[in-house]
C-alpha positions in Angstrom: -15.8 52.5 -4.8 -14.1 55.8 -4.5 -13.6 58.0 -7.6 -10.0 58.6 -8.8 -11.1 62.1 -9.9 -13.6 64.1 -7.8 -14.4 67.7 -8.8 -16.8 69.9 -6.9 -17.9 73.5 -7.8 -14.8 74.1 -10.0 -14.6 77.6 -11.4 -12.2 79.4 -13.7 -12.2 83.1 -14.6 -9.9 85.3 -16.6 -9.5 89.0 -16.1 -9.4 91.1 -19.2 -9.0 94.7 -18.3 -11.9 95.7 -16.0 -13.9 92.6 -17.1 -14.0 89.1 -15.6 -14.8 86.3 -18.0 -16.0 83.1 -16.2 -15.0 80.0 -18.3 -16.1 77.3 -15.8 -19.1 78.0 -13.7 -19.2 75.4 -10.9 -18.3 72.1 -12.6 -18.9 68.8 -10.8 -17.4 65.5 -12.0 -16.6 62.0 -10.7 -14.5 59.5 -12.7 -14.2 56.0 -11.2 -11.5 53.3 -11.8 -12.1 51.7 -15.2 -14.0 54.7 -16.7 -13.4 56.7 -19.8 -15.3 60.0 -19.8 -15.5 62.1 -22.9 -16.1 65.8 -22.9 -17.6 67.4 -26.0 -19.0 70.9 -26.7 -18.6 73.9 -29.0 -15.1 75.4 -29.5 -14.1 78.1 -27.0 -16.3 76.7 -24.2 -13.4 75.8 -21.9 -12.9 72.0 -22.6 -9.1 72.3 -22.9 -9.0 74.7 -19.9 -10.9 72.1 -17.8 -8.6 69.3 -18.9 -5.5 71.4 -18.1 -6.8 72.1 -14.6 -7.4 68.4 -14.1 -3.9 67.7 -15.3 -2.5 70.3 -12.9 -1.2 72.4 -15.7 -3.5 75.3 -14.9 -5.0 76.5 -11.5 -8.7 76.8 -10.9 -10.1 80.1 -9.5 -12.0 78.2 -6.8 -13.5 74.8 -6.0 -12.3 71.4 -4.9 -10.3 68.9 -6.9 -9.5 65.5 -5.4 -7.3 63.0 -7.3 -6.4 59.6 -5.9 -7.9 60.7 -2.6 -5.7 63.8 -2.3 -6.7 67.5 -2.6 -4.2 68.2 -5.3 -5.2 71.8 -5.8 -3.6 72.6 -2.5 -0.3 71.1 -3.3 2.7 73.3 -4.1 3.7 73.6 -7.8 6.7 71.3 -7.1 4.4 68.8 -5.5 1.9 69.0 -8.4 4.8 68.4 -10.9 5.8 65.3 -8.9 2.2 64.1 -8.8 1.9 64.4 -12.6 5.2 62.5 -13.2 4.2 59.7 -10.9 0.5 59.2 -11.6 -0.6 61.0 -14.8 -0.4 60.5 -18.5 -1.1 63.2 -21.2 -2.0 63.2 -24.8 -2.2 66.6 -26.4 -3.4 67.9 -29.8 0.2 68.8 -30.6 2.4 65.8 -30.2 5.2 67.6 -28.2 7.8 65.0 -29.1 11.4 65.9 -28.4 13.2 66.8 -31.6 16.5 65.3 -32.6 15.8 62.2 -30.6 14.5 58.7 -31.6 11.1 57.2 -30.8 12.7 55.0 -28.2 14.3 58.0 -26.4 10.9 59.9 -26.4 9.3 57.0 -24.5 12.4 56.5 -22.3 12.4 60.0 -20.8 9.3 59.6 -18.5 10.5 56.2 -17.4 14.0 57.6 -16.5 12.3 60.4 -14.4 10.2 57.7 -12.8 13.3 55.8 -11.7 12.5 52.6 -13.8 15.6 50.4 -14.3 17.1 50.3 -17.8 16.2 46.7 -18.5 12.6 47.2 -17.4 12.4 50.4 -19.5 13.2 48.5 -22.7 10.4 46.0 -22.0 7.8 48.7 -21.3 8.8 50.8 -24.3 8.5 47.8 -26.7 5.1 46.9 -25.2 3.7 50.4 -25.6 4.9 50.7 -29.2 3.4 47.3 -30.1 0.0 48.5 -28.9 0.0 51.3 -31.5 1.7 49.3 -34.3 5.0 51.2 -34.2 7.6 48.7 -33.1 9.2 49.0 -36.5 9.9 52.7 -35.8 11.5 52.2 -32.4 14.9 53.7 -33.4 13.5 56.1 -36.0 14.1 59.9 -35.6 11.0 61.3 -34.2 11.0 64.4 -36.4 11.0 62.3 -39.5 7.7 60.5 -38.7 4.5 61.4 -40.4 1.9 63.4 -38.4 -0.1 60.3 -37.6 2.9 58.3 -36.5 4.0 61.2 -34.2 0.6 61.2 -32.6 0.7 57.5 -32.0 4.2 57.9 -30.4 2.7 60.6 -28.2 -0.1 58.2 -27.2 2.4 55.4 -26.5 4.5 57.8 -24.4 1.5 58.9 -22.3 0.8 55.3 -21.3 4.4 53.8 -21.1 4.7 54.5 -17.4 1.3 52.9 -16.8 -0.4 56.0 -15.2 -3.4 55.9 -12.9 -5.1 58.9 -14.6 -5.0 59.8 -18.3 -5.8 63.1 -19.8 -6.3 63.3 -23.6 -7.0 66.4 -25.7 -8.2 65.3 -29.2 -6.0 62.1 -29.1 -7.1 60.9 -32.5 -7.2 64.2 -34.3 -4.3 63.4 -36.6 -5.2 59.7 -37.2 -7.0 58.0 -40.0 -10.1 55.9 -39.1 -8.1 52.6 -38.9 -5.6 54.0 -36.5 -8.1 56.0 -34.6 -10.1 52.8 -33.9 -6.8 51.0 -33.0 -5.8 53.7 -30.5 -9.3 53.9 -28.9 -9.3 50.1 -28.5 -5.9 50.4 -26.8 -7.2 53.0 -24.4 -10.3 50.9 -23.6 -8.2 47.8 -22.9 -5.6 49.7 -20.9 -8.2 51.6 -18.7 -10.2 48.4 -18.1 -7.3 46.2 -17.2 -5.5 48.7 -15.1 -8.6 50.3 -13.5 -7.3 53.7 -14.7 -9.5 56.8 -15.0 -9.4 58.7 -18.3 -10.8 62.0 -19.4 -11.0 62.7 -23.2 -11.7 66.0 -24.8 -12.9 65.5 -28.4 -15.0 66.9 -31.2 -15.5 63.5 -32.8 -18.8 61.8 -31.8 -17.4 58.4 -32.8 -14.6 58.8 -30.3 -17.0 60.0 -27.6 -19.3 57.0 -28.2 -16.4 54.6 -27.5 -16.0 56.1 -24.0 -17.8 54.8 -20.9 -19.7 58.1 -20.4 -20.3 61.2 -22.4 -20.5 64.8 -21.1 -21.0 68.1 -22.8 -19.4 71.4 -21.6 -21.6 74.3 -22.6 -21.7 77.9 -21.2 -19.4 76.9 -18.4 -21.5 74.0 -17.2 -20.8 70.3 -17.5 -23.8 68.2 -18.5 -24.0 64.4 -18.4 -25.2 62.5 -21.5 
């Protein structure tokens, strides 16, 4: 079985004046279909930077990054954006919901960009909201939801187009224990059933333990287990 994500010797440096700071120092990672891989580690060690590189939101300084069998680091920015829309789902620490829109409209945007017909969009939105216990909020203004509800809408939006790769940065950070467990259960079921690959950055050991594999990013190196 081929990995959906294959990273080799990935490096990322930032220039600060005359000094170069190396955040990632030759990271290797494979994530196979049906796997959820958690990444933990101290703050400031580059976990979110690594996740953003995987999500094609940042560029690596060097190294190889294959996703779905394609060397995505070599794509143009326009091609990378198209790849994200078609194959990737994102959950960020900040919910990034569209203001002055409803919950339904927030989930509809990625489906519209993906060319999903209107009737099919309704079915997919209702299914995604049911998974996170928010069908009763389907036409509610997004900016009038609680923080936890907004996070659950963000999670539903990340999965509504049934992506092949999911990137999550502290996906349960704003949720209580009950809804955190609910969301992680949803992730596990979705990843297993759809044979998706998922990478989760988290500070929560309980969240990490619910993933298939656990990794730690420390001093620019990714360590398994």
